[in-house]
TORLONU-749649 format. One line per field, with one value per residue (C-alpha): y, x, z. Coordinates in nm, 3 decimals. Each point is the difference from the previous one (the first is absolute). Layout:
<atoms>
Y: (Y, ...)
X: (X, ...)
Z: (Z, ...)
</atoms>
This chain:
<atoms>
Y: (-6.574, 0.057, 0.346, 0.243, 0.122, 0.359, 0.041, 0.214, 0.154, 0.328, -0.055, -0.244, 0.062, -0.186, -0.030, 0.018, -0.264, -0.262, 0.119, 0.234, -0.019, 0.099, -0.340, 0.057, 0.368, -0.129, -0.254, 0.282, 0.210, -0.277, -0.082, 0.361, 0.090, -0.314, 0.061, 0.355, -0.046, 0.270, 0.218, 0.231, 0.002, 0.280, -0.115, 0.188, -0.093, 0.130, 0.050, -0.368, -0.157, -0.287, 0.227, 0.045, -0.366, -0.090, 0.284, -0.127, -0.377, 0.122, 0.227, -0.324, -0.198, 0.275, 0.049, -0.374, -0.001, 0.279, 0.269, 0.349, 0.129, 0.356, 0.040, 0.296, -0.100, 0.100, 0.113, -0.010, -0.238, 0.284, 0.085, -0.341, 0.079, 0.315, -0.121, -0.298, 0.190, 0.302, -0.204, -0.200, -0.346, -0.304, -0.036, 0.096, -0.177, 0.178, -0.189, 0.085, -0.140, 0.352, -0.021, -0.349, -0.084, 0.042, -0.369, 0.024, 0.092, -0.019, 0.054, 0.200, -0.008, 0.210, -0.072, 0.258, 0.325, -0.091, -0.259, -0.207, -0.347, -0.206, -0.352, -0.036, 0.207, -0.180, -0.044, -0.360, -0.060, 0.103, -0.208, -0.307, 0.089, 0.004, -0.316, -0.186, 0.154, 0.134, 0.305, -0.044, 0.015, 0.264, 0.266, 0.012, 0.372, 0.082, 0.328, 0.293, 0.191, 0.368, 0.248, 0.237, 0.308, 0.131, 0.152, 0.352, -0.105, -0.196, 0.293, 0.254, -0.267, 0.056, 0.366, -0.085, -0.109, 0.328, 0.380, 0.108, 0.367, -0.099, -0.155, 0.205, 0.014, -0.281, -0.150, -0.378, -0.280, -0.285, -0.329, -0.216, -0.275, -0.048, -0.149, 0.110, 0.333, 0.247, 0.045, 0.051, 0.247, 0.204, 0.064, 0.069, 0.251, 0.242, 0.004, 0.078, 0.303, -0.216, -0.038, -0.360, -0.139, -0.314, -0.316, -0.309, 0.142, -0.190, -0.340, -0.262, -0.382, -0.052, 0.178, 0.134, 0.159, -0.327, -0.113, 0.298, -0.118, 0.293, -0.234, -0.115, 0.220, -0.013, 0.120, 0.331, 0.149, 0.177, 0.177, 0.095, 0.147, 0.200, 0.154, 0.107, 0.129, 0.208, 0.093, -0.144, 0.038, -0.360, -0.334, -0.254, -0.339, -0.240, -0.372, -0.167, 0.030, 0.293, -0.105, 0.075, 0.319, 0.053, 0.323, 0.186, 0.318, 0.320, -0.134, -0.313, -0.225, -0.301, 0.023, -0.340, -0.088, -0.035, 0.374, 0.090, -0.188, 0.220, 0.318, -0.091, -0.123, 0.345, 0.196, -0.182, 0.001, 0.406, 0.037, -0.329, -0.056, -0.310, -0.218, -0.348, -0.052, -0.351, -0.106, -0.328, -0.173, 0.003, 0.343, 0.160, 0.212, 0.333, -0.057, -0.072, 0.300, 0.258, -0.134, 0.029, 0.361, 0.097, -0.111, -0.306, -0.368, -0.246, -0.335, -0.272, -0.249, -0.272, 0.148, -0.039, 0.181, -0.234, -0.022, 0.404, 0.061, -0.244, 0.139, 0.365, -0.100, -0.190, 0.307, 0.274, 0.129, 0.319, -0.096, -0.320, 0.003, -0.266, 0.065, -0.172, 0.332, -0.116, 0.267, -0.040, 0.241, -0.042, 0.252, -0.180, -0.311, -0.113, -0.031, 0.060, 0.292, 0.093, 0.373, 0.091, -0.008, 0.204, 0.271, -0.006, 0.031, 0.295, 0.162, -0.075, 0.131, 0.340, 0.005, -0.051, 0.197, -0.295, -0.205, -0.370, -0.060, 0.233, -0.199, -0.321, 0.115, -0.064, -0.338, -0.129, 0.093, -0.137, -0.328, -0.085, -0.305, -0.259, 0.046, -0.341, -0.234, -0.312, -0.321, -0.278, -0.312, -0.378, -0.071, 0.291, -0.201, -0.145, 0.351, 0.148, -0.297, 0.090, 0.367, -0.083, -0.211, 0.261, 0.293, -0.184, 0.244, 0.275, 0.048, -0.199, 0.076, -0.217, 0.214, 0.033, -0.206, 0.036, 0.329, -0.005, 0.296, 0.091, 0.352, 0.173, -0.189, -0.214, -0.184, -0.175, -0.302, -0.146, -0.214, 0.157, -0.097, 0.021, -0.103, -0.239, 0.301, 0.089, 0.372, 0.152, 0.345, 0.117, 0.311, 0.177, 0.277, 0.287, -0.251, -0.022, -0.213, -0.247, -0.017, -0.070, -0.271, -0.185, 0.029, -0.166, -0.263, -0.082, -0.001, -0.236, -0.253, 0.024, -0.037, -0.249)
X: (0.365, 0.333, 0.147, 0.269, 0.169, 0.056, -0.387, -0.160, -0.337, 0.083, 0.310, 0.278, 0.288, 0.307, 0.362, 0.201, 0.093, -0.143, -0.370, 0.005, 0.240, -0.009, -0.121, -0.318, -0.039, 0.008, -0.284, -0.202, 0.034, -0.138, -0.283, -0.095, -0.033, -0.221, -0.221, -0.068, 0.005, 0.211, 0.123, 0.230, 0.114, 0.172, 0.294, 0.229, 0.270, 0.147, 0.374, 0.079, 0.302, -0.197, -0.280, 0.140, 0.057, -0.347, -0.147, 0.190, -0.137, -0.348, 0.002, 0.126, -0.289, -0.250, 0.162, -0.012, -0.368, -0.049, -0.042, 0.164, 0.200, -0.032, 0.324, -0.001, 0.332, 0.098, -0.321, -0.227, -0.275, -0.257, 0.114, -0.099, -0.345, -0.015, 0.191, -0.235, -0.320, 0.196, 0.156, -0.300, 0.173, -0.172, 0.198, 0.301, 0.286, 0.226, 0.326, 0.056, 0.048, -0.071, 0.154, 0.118, 0.376, 0.222, 0.008, -0.379, -0.191, -0.369, -0.277, -0.298, -0.303, -0.290, -0.252, -0.138, -0.108, 0.251, -0.244, 0.216, 0.101, 0.035, 0.005, -0.388, -0.053, 0.229, 0.349, -0.130, -0.093, 0.345, 0.179, -0.202, 0.097, 0.356, -0.013, -0.179, 0.185, -0.280, 0.163, -0.130, 0.219, 0.261, -0.153, 0.047, 0.052, 0.178, -0.069, 0.247, 0.164, -0.090, 0.187, -0.252, 0.098, -0.314, 0.148, -0.104, -0.364, -0.009, 0.107, -0.247, -0.272, 0.052, -0.091, -0.383, 0.056, 0.157, 0.028, 0.346, -0.113, -0.125, 0.324, 0.247, 0.382, 0.060, 0.332, -0.045, 0.260, -0.072, 0.167, 0.008, 0.183, 0.190, -0.316, -0.193, -0.164, 0.298, -0.057, -0.384, 0.072, 0.242, -0.288, -0.268, 0.235, -0.036, -0.398, 0.047, 0.095, 0.166, 0.387, 0.086, 0.291, 0.082, 0.143, 0.139, -0.159, 0.177, -0.142, 0.287, -0.065, 0.259, -0.232, 0.320, -0.232, -0.206, -0.326, -0.245, -0.245, -0.094, -0.211, 0.315, 0.090, 0.388, -0.079, -0.169, 0.306, 0.150, -0.338, -0.019, 0.342, -0.043, -0.334, 0.184, 0.302, -0.214, -0.263, -0.238, -0.383, -0.061, 0.186, -0.112, 0.155, -0.103, 0.047, 0.203, -0.306, -0.144, -0.351, 0.030, 0.103, 0.084, -0.026, 0.200, -0.127, 0.197, 0.139, 0.139, -0.259, -0.106, -0.367, -0.185, -0.169, -0.325, -0.028, 0.096, -0.299, -0.217, 0.164, -0.058, -0.361, -0.068, 0.184, -0.202, -0.348, 0.046, -0.087, -0.174, -0.245, -0.227, 0.265, 0.121, 0.335, 0.127, 0.264, 0.161, -0.103, 0.339, -0.049, -0.350, -0.155, 0.183, -0.093, -0.378, -0.020, 0.170, -0.208, -0.311, 0.068, 0.094, -0.310, 0.108, -0.060, 0.285, -0.008, 0.235, 0.178, 0.257, 0.334, 0.226, -0.012, -0.229, -0.256, -0.004, -0.023, -0.286, -0.190, 0.042, -0.122, -0.305, -0.108, 0.131, 0.242, 0.180, 0.316, 0.120, 0.281, 0.211, 0.195, 0.297, 0.014, -0.168, -0.245, -0.249, -0.195, -0.299, 0.105, 0.351, -0.166, -0.067, 0.370, 0.249, 0.235, 0.300, 0.000, -0.363, -0.006, 0.306, -0.156, -0.326, 0.170, 0.207, -0.328, -0.193, 0.286, -0.009, -0.392, -0.042, 0.315, 0.112, 0.310, -0.011, 0.036, -0.310, -0.202, 0.040, 0.013, -0.369, -0.019, 0.318, -0.154, -0.329, 0.117, 0.351, 0.126, 0.300, 0.081, 0.062, 0.230, 0.140, 0.090, 0.152, -0.178, 0.061, -0.391, -0.193, -0.347, 0.049, 0.092, -0.323, -0.223, 0.159, -0.062, -0.375, -0.034, 0.168, -0.215, -0.333, -0.189, 0.060, -0.199, 0.176, 0.025, 0.200, -0.035, 0.366, 0.202, -0.160, -0.120, -0.130, -0.188, -0.069, -0.162, 0.328, 0.238, 0.057, 0.248, 0.049, 0.243, 0.068, 0.246, 0.224, -0.074, 0.372, 0.203, -0.017, -0.129, -0.276, -0.111, -0.143, -0.194, -0.146, -0.198, -0.200, -0.229, 0.228, 0.180, 0.383, 0.062, -0.257, 0.144, 0.337, -0.132, -0.189, 0.246, 0.267, -0.251, -0.073, 0.371, 0.088, -0.264, 0.110, 0.382, -0.010)
Z: (-0.679, -0.096, 0.055, -0.072, 0.319, -0.131, -0.092, 0.291, 0.067, -0.182, -0.208, -0.079, 0.240, 0.126, 0.000, -0.313, -0.167, 0.220, 0.027, -0.299, -0.300, -0.387, -0.090, 0.220, -0.128, -0.352, 0.065, 0.195, -0.306, -0.227, 0.240, 0.092, -0.383, -0.052, 0.302, -0.082, -0.369, -0.017, -0.288, 0.229, 0.333, 0.195, 0.208, 0.244, 0.256, 0.328, 0.050, 0.128, -0.164, -0.111, -0.163, -0.362, -0.043, 0.112, -0.221, -0.288, 0.048, 0.078, -0.317, -0.218, 0.136, -0.088, -0.349, -0.070, 0.081, -0.242, 0.234, -0.024, 0.291, 0.089, 0.229, 0.249, 0.117, 0.361, 0.170, 0.295, 0.021, -0.018, -0.353, -0.097, 0.131, -0.183, -0.315, -0.076, -0.045, -0.140, -0.272, -0.046, 0.072, 0.078, 0.344, 0.183, 0.180, 0.265, 0.104, 0.339, 0.344, 0.148, 0.372, 0.001, 0.045, -0.314, -0.080, -0.069, -0.293, -0.122, -0.262, 0.064, -0.263, -0.130, -0.254, -0.250, 0.179, 0.280, 0.172, 0.239, -0.110, 0.309, 0.111, 0.033, -0.331, -0.239, 0.129, 0.111, -0.372, -0.121, 0.263, -0.129, -0.382, 0.105, 0.194, -0.271, -0.279, -0.161, -0.140, -0.357, -0.324, -0.068, -0.199, -0.382, 0.033, 0.313, 0.194, 0.022, 0.287, -0.005, 0.248, 0.139, 0.221, 0.168, 0.319, -0.116, -0.047, 0.305, 0.193, -0.175, 0.073, 0.382, -0.045, 0.015, 0.367, 0.121, -0.039, -0.010, 0.071, 0.325, 0.123, 0.207, -0.062, 0.249, 0.064, -0.058, 0.069, -0.273, 0.051, -0.314, 0.179, -0.328, -0.149, -0.304, 0.132, -0.076, -0.352, 0.047, 0.283, -0.230, -0.262, 0.290, 0.153, -0.300, 0.075, 0.379, 0.200, 0.253, 0.072, -0.021, 0.205, -0.161, 0.211, -0.182, -0.321, -0.260, -0.104, 0.110, -0.033, 0.259, 0.261, 0.180, 0.265, 0.061, -0.168, -0.047, 0.255, 0.238, 0.215, 0.153, 0.278, -0.081, -0.352, 0.120, 0.174, -0.326, -0.036, 0.354, -0.002, -0.328, 0.147, 0.314, -0.189, -0.265, 0.250, -0.259, 0.002, -0.111, -0.072, -0.242, -0.079, -0.260, -0.053, -0.287, -0.262, 0.148, 0.031, 0.350, 0.198, 0.362, 0.180, 0.274, 0.164, 0.061, 0.322, -0.186, 0.160, -0.234, -0.054, 0.007, -0.329, 0.182, 0.086, -0.376, -0.094, 0.227, -0.128, -0.364, 0.049, 0.173, -0.263, -0.291, 0.168, 0.046, -0.357, -0.056, 0.291, 0.003, -0.168, 0.119, 0.126, 0.005, 0.284, 0.116, 0.330, 0.178, 0.167, -0.041, 0.276, -0.109, -0.381, 0.084, 0.249, -0.242, -0.316, 0.189, 0.135, -0.343, -0.134, -0.183, 0.015, 0.127, -0.171, 0.125, -0.227, 0.027, -0.032, -0.296, -0.336, -0.195, 0.275, 0.070, -0.370, -0.050, 0.292, -0.113, -0.341, 0.158, 0.217, -0.235, 0.262, -0.051, 0.234, 0.162, 0.243, 0.188, 0.297, -0.176, -0.220, -0.293, -0.111, -0.289, -0.197, -0.237, -0.241, -0.037, -0.137, 0.359, 0.026, 0.285, -0.012, 0.203, -0.164, 0.041, 0.383, 0.005, -0.210, 0.197, 0.336, -0.113, -0.133, 0.327, 0.234, -0.204, -0.008, 0.360, 0.094, 0.222, 0.023, -0.053, 0.372, 0.077, -0.279, 0.167, 0.377, 0.084, -0.163, 0.160, 0.336, -0.073, -0.121, 0.096, -0.194, 0.018, -0.372, -0.174, 0.199, -0.181, 0.175, -0.172, 0.090, -0.057, 0.034, -0.097, -0.017, 0.351, 0.150, -0.161, 0.160, 0.338, -0.031, -0.097, 0.325, 0.215, -0.108, -0.061, 0.198, -0.259, -0.308, -0.277, -0.356, -0.261, -0.306, -0.033, 0.253, 0.345, 0.144, 0.354, 0.168, 0.342, 0.103, 0.067, -0.212, -0.316, -0.191, -0.325, -0.063, -0.329, -0.182, -0.277, -0.377, -0.078, 0.299, 0.328, 0.200, 0.245, -0.021, 0.294, 0.027, 0.331, 0.055, 0.308, 0.055, 0.162, 0.224, -0.051, 0.310, -0.107, -0.348, 0.135, 0.236, -0.282, -0.256, 0.251, 0.108, -0.359, -0.119, 0.282, -0.076, -0.385, 0.067, 0.306)
</atoms>
């Protein structure tokens, strides 16, 4: 079956203009409107140079299909997730490549009610409509473009997740990475008793300080320096479209997303015992342990937003967390948010009268982990077969890539959906030395 290279598992993504260009964006607009039988679609875009042009082409396609465009302008992905139900639209499209290099861009889709639209849930049909040129006639009555500013409503909606009265006047470093989160933080600041120390705050399509991807260790330095300089209580950095946030403790240590899942699960189960918590299979022991102790039920799901959201809906889960720093909330249309975790952690620090390092201390000791380590590999499938052979005595699980478990340690290795990479995660039970040993052993095998 013929494919369009930029159509991925969860979205459309690729280099501009080779893989993704205004011509394709126009056709996507026509096809999405037809597929969803849409009268109105919410769109928004990140700060990338190519985003305005793609937004115009997408809007033209939607309008030519007779669909109105509710245009939020520059915004974060979670504003699309909020705006689609809030504006009673038939779907939403965010133009973003999140943390990819500047020459990339992408389109992320939701249906009515912010239900994800991934490759297995409609994007494949849209791709075939484009390939077979089954876009239908241009509508006799074209749609309109209606500018919508819902930033204040979006920020107000977050208030159901936290209680500002319980938050202490912390000093917090917030690093927007020149992405889209700055304007949202400016509004949120009015509702919080905290002092924000703003780093790379202005949206800037040139990304003068590097692409906003705090998973890259070299991108963490400015946040670390600012925490030390200002003696801050907490540091938070966001990716380009701010659907993910990353935390640094008061000592300027980067906290792995894995432990943030544990903290948020614990915090949510405090007031909602017996609820289900969905997590990804890359690193699991800490989450399962924390959820069980807090009286909840841990449910594993394949990683990736479309899978996690689907699983959460299936089991009616209150919260879902991925170690990659995506955090999903049932009361947020099952969508991921980069602001709710920030607010919940501020509140939890105050309620428990603990620093972030104290909140994660026990988890880090009990289940040390490698964090996700990426290796560019020419033949990822062959490598995975090699790994399965070498570790055949462990318990194998192939829900998502390959997870292999032994009594004292486990690991997961999986292929990236968007790049020629193998991603490795290793964890042990209270054994730093074993962690180092096994991580090195696996990396040698992957990279030889």
